[in-house]
C-alpha positions in Angstrom: -7.6 22.2 -10.7 -8.5 21.1 -7.2 -7.5 17.8 -5.5 -9.8 16.8 -2.7 -8.5 15.0 0.4 -10.3 13.6 3.4 -7.8 14.7 6.1 -5.9 17.9 6.8 -2.7 16.6 5.1 -1.5 14.1 2.5 1.9 12.8 1.6 3.2 14.3 -1.6 3.7 10.9 -3.3 0.1 10.0 -2.6 -1.1 13.3 -3.9 0.8 12.8 -7.2 -0.9 9.4 -7.5 -4.4 10.8 -6.6 -3.9 13.5 -9.2 -3.1 10.9 -11.9 0.3 12.4 -12.6 2.2 9.2 -11.6 1.2 5.5 -11.4 3.3 4.4 -8.4 5.8 5.4 -5.8 8.8 4.9 -8.1 7.4 7.2 -10.7 6.8 9.8 -8.0 10.4 9.4 -6.7 11.8 9.9 -10.3 9.6 13.0 -10.9 10.7 14.5 -7.5 14.4 13.7 -8.1 14.2 15.7 -11.4 13.0 18.7 -9.3 9.8 18.8 -11.3 7.5 19.5 -8.3 7.0 22.6 -6.2 4.8 23.0 -3.1 3.7 26.6 -2.4 6.5 27.9 -4.7 9.3 25.8 -3.2 10.9 22.9 -5.1 10.3 19.7 -3.3 12.2 16.4 -3.6 10.7 14.4 -0.7 8.0 12.0 -1.5 6.9 11.9 2.1 6.5 15.6 2.4 3.2 16.4 4.1 1.0 18.7 2.0 -1.7 20.6 3.8 -5.1 21.7 2.7 -4.8 25.1 1.0 -1.3 24.2 -0.5 -0.7 24.8 -4.2 1.3 22.1 -6.0 2.9 22.7 -9.4 4.2 19.9 -11.5 6.4 20.4 -14.5 5.2 17.9 -17.1 6.2 17.5 -20.8 2.9 19.0 -21.9 3.3 22.0 -19.5 2.9 22.9 -15.9 -0.1 21.5 -14.0 -1.2 23.4 -10.9 -3.3 21.8 -8.2 -4.8 23.3 -5.1 -5.4 20.9 -2.2 -8.9 21.1 -0.7 -10.8 19.2 1.9 -13.4 16.8 0.5 -17.0 17.5 1.3 
């Protein structure tokens, strides 16, 4: 699945909200603390991590792993 952003980068916490994976920052923080998110194959625990266009974000959810590619809108 692709996630469209307007800029060259987006914070990981914002991306998780945009993707509909979490409702707010505290949900994002909890998911990241559980090491359930990786960016370009590396586990990430920082909500403020800048994610660039072209990055692949994988999220380990109860229903399985969701994979998102970050693309520029337009």
